[in-house]
C-alpha positions as CSV (number, residue, x, y, z in Angstrom):
1,X,-25.2,-12.3,266.9
2,X,-21.8,-12.3,268.6
3,X,-18.7,-12.9,266.5
4,X,-15.6,-14.3,268.3
5,X,-12.6,-12.2,267.7
6,X,-9.7,-14.2,266.2
7,X,-6.2,-13.1,266.8
8,X,-3.2,-14.5,265.0
9,X,0.3,-15.0,266.4
10,X,3.7,-16.3,265.1
11,X,5.1,-18.5,267.8
12,X,7.8,-21.1,268.6
13,X,7.2,-24.4,270.4
14,X,10.3,-24.7,272.7
15,X,9.3,-27.5,275.0
16,X,6.8,-30.4,275.6
17,X,3.5,-29.2,274.2
18,X,0.7,-31.7,273.8
19,X,-2.9,-31.8,272.6
20,X,-5.6,-34.5,272.8
21,X,-7.1,-36.0,269.6
22,X,-10.7,-36.5,270.6
23,X,-10.9,-39.0,273.5
24,X,-7.5,-40.5,272.6
25,X,-4.1,-40.1,274.0
26,X,-2.1,-36.9,274.1
27,X,0.0,-36.2,271.0
28,X,3.2,-34.0,271.1
29,X,3.6,-31.0,268.9
30,X,7.2,-31.0,267.5
31,X,9.4,-28.1,268.6
32,X,9.7,-25.3,266.0
33,X,7.7,-22.5,264.4
34,X,3.9,-22.5,264.6
35,X,1.1,-20.2,263.5
36,X,-1.5,-19.6,266.3
37,X,-5.1,-18.4,266.0
38,X,-6.8,-17.6,269.3
39,X,-10.4,-16.9,270.3
40,X,-11.7,-16.3,273.8
41,X,-12.3,-20.0,274.2
42,X,-9.5,-21.8,272.2
43,X,-6.2,-21.8,270.4
44,X,-5.4,-23.5,267.1
45,X,-1.8,-24.2,266.3
46,X,-0.7,-25.0,262.7
47,X,2.8,-26.1,261.5
48,X,4.5,-27.6,258.5
49,X,7.4,-30.1,258.2
50,X,8.3,-30.1,254.6
51,X,5.4,-31.6,252.7
52,X,3.6,-32.6,256.0
53,X,1.2,-30.2,257.7
54,X,-0.4,-30.4,261.1
55,X,-2.8,-28.5,263.2
56,X,-4.2,-28.9,266.7
57,X,-6.9,-27.1,268.8
58,X,-6.7,-26.7,272.5
59,X,-8.6,-24.8,275.2
60,X,-7.3,-21.3,275.6
61,X,-6.4,-22.0,279.3
62,X,-4.0,-24.8,278.2
63,X,-2.4,-22.5,275.6
64,X,-2.0,-19.8,278.1
65,X,-0.4,-22.3,280.6
66,X,2.1,-23.4,277.9
67,X,3.0,-19.7,277.2
68,X,3.3,-18.9,281.0
69,X,5.7,-21.9,281.4
70,X,7.8,-20.8,278.5
71,X,7.0,-23.9,276.4
72,X,5.5,-21.7,273.7
73,X,7.1,-18.4,272.9
74,X,5.1,-15.7,271.1
75,X,7.1,-13.7,268.6
76,X,6.7,-10.0,268.2
C-alpha cells in the first residue's frame, strides 16, 4: 500500500485565486493568509475570516500555476 506524502505550508493569497465547487462555477478565495496541505495530486487551502472558515481543494498543477504567477506566496 502506498501512502501519499502530505506537506503543509503557510501561504498568502495575493491575487485572484479560484476553485471550482463540483461542476459549478469558479469561486474566488479571498486574499489573505491560508494553510495549505499538498499531496502529489492536489492541494487543499484552508482559511478563516472571524467565525467563518473555508476550504478548497484543487489539482496540484493549478496550485503550482498560482504560485508561479505570484498569486499565492509560500511563507518560509
